[in-house]
N, C-alpha and C positions, 0 to 999 in steps of 0.2 A: 043254589045261587051263591056266588062268591067263592066257590071252591076252585082249586087249580088242579090241573093234570098235565102231564107231559104227553106229547103225542105228535103225530104228523098231521098237517093240514093239507089235504089234496083239494085242488080247485078244478072246476070245469070237468067234472066226471060225467060220463054218459050213463044211460040206463044199463048198458052192458057192464060197465065198471061196477055199478051198485049190485048187480046180480052176482058178479064174481066175489065182491066183498061179503055179501050176504052168505054165499056158499062157504067161503073160508071161515066165517064167524060161526057157522052152524045155526043160522036163523031158522031154517026149515026144521032143524032138530030141536028147536026151542032151547038152545044153549045161550044164545045172545039175542037181543032185540035191538033194532035200530030206532033211535029216537032223535028228535030235533032238540037242539040246544043253541045257546048263543056263546060264541067264543071271542075272546079278545086276545090278539097276539101278545106274547110277553114283551116284545119290542115296542109295544104301544100301538095305538091306532083305534079305529072304531070297531065295536063289536059287530060280528056278522053271524047269520044263522048257519049252523053246521049240523051234520048228523054225527051221532056218537053211537058206539055199540056198548050196550050194558049187559052184564051177565044176568041170566035168569036164576031162579032158585035151583033149577035142575043143574045148571053149570056149577053153582056154588056148593052143591052137595059133594061134588068131587074133590073139594078143597078142605073138607072137614076132617 
């Protein structure tokens, strides 16, 4: 809570879009996991629920 991150916010994604993003992120290989979070645009406005991809321990071992 209260942390910031730069990124892109895509809206109106389909189930196929999420499947493609999951494949790109390596979700099936346990490299990243998709989790719900709340985001507030930097330009202001109301917070909205979003999905974010977070690295797993397996992914982080490659960066040590």
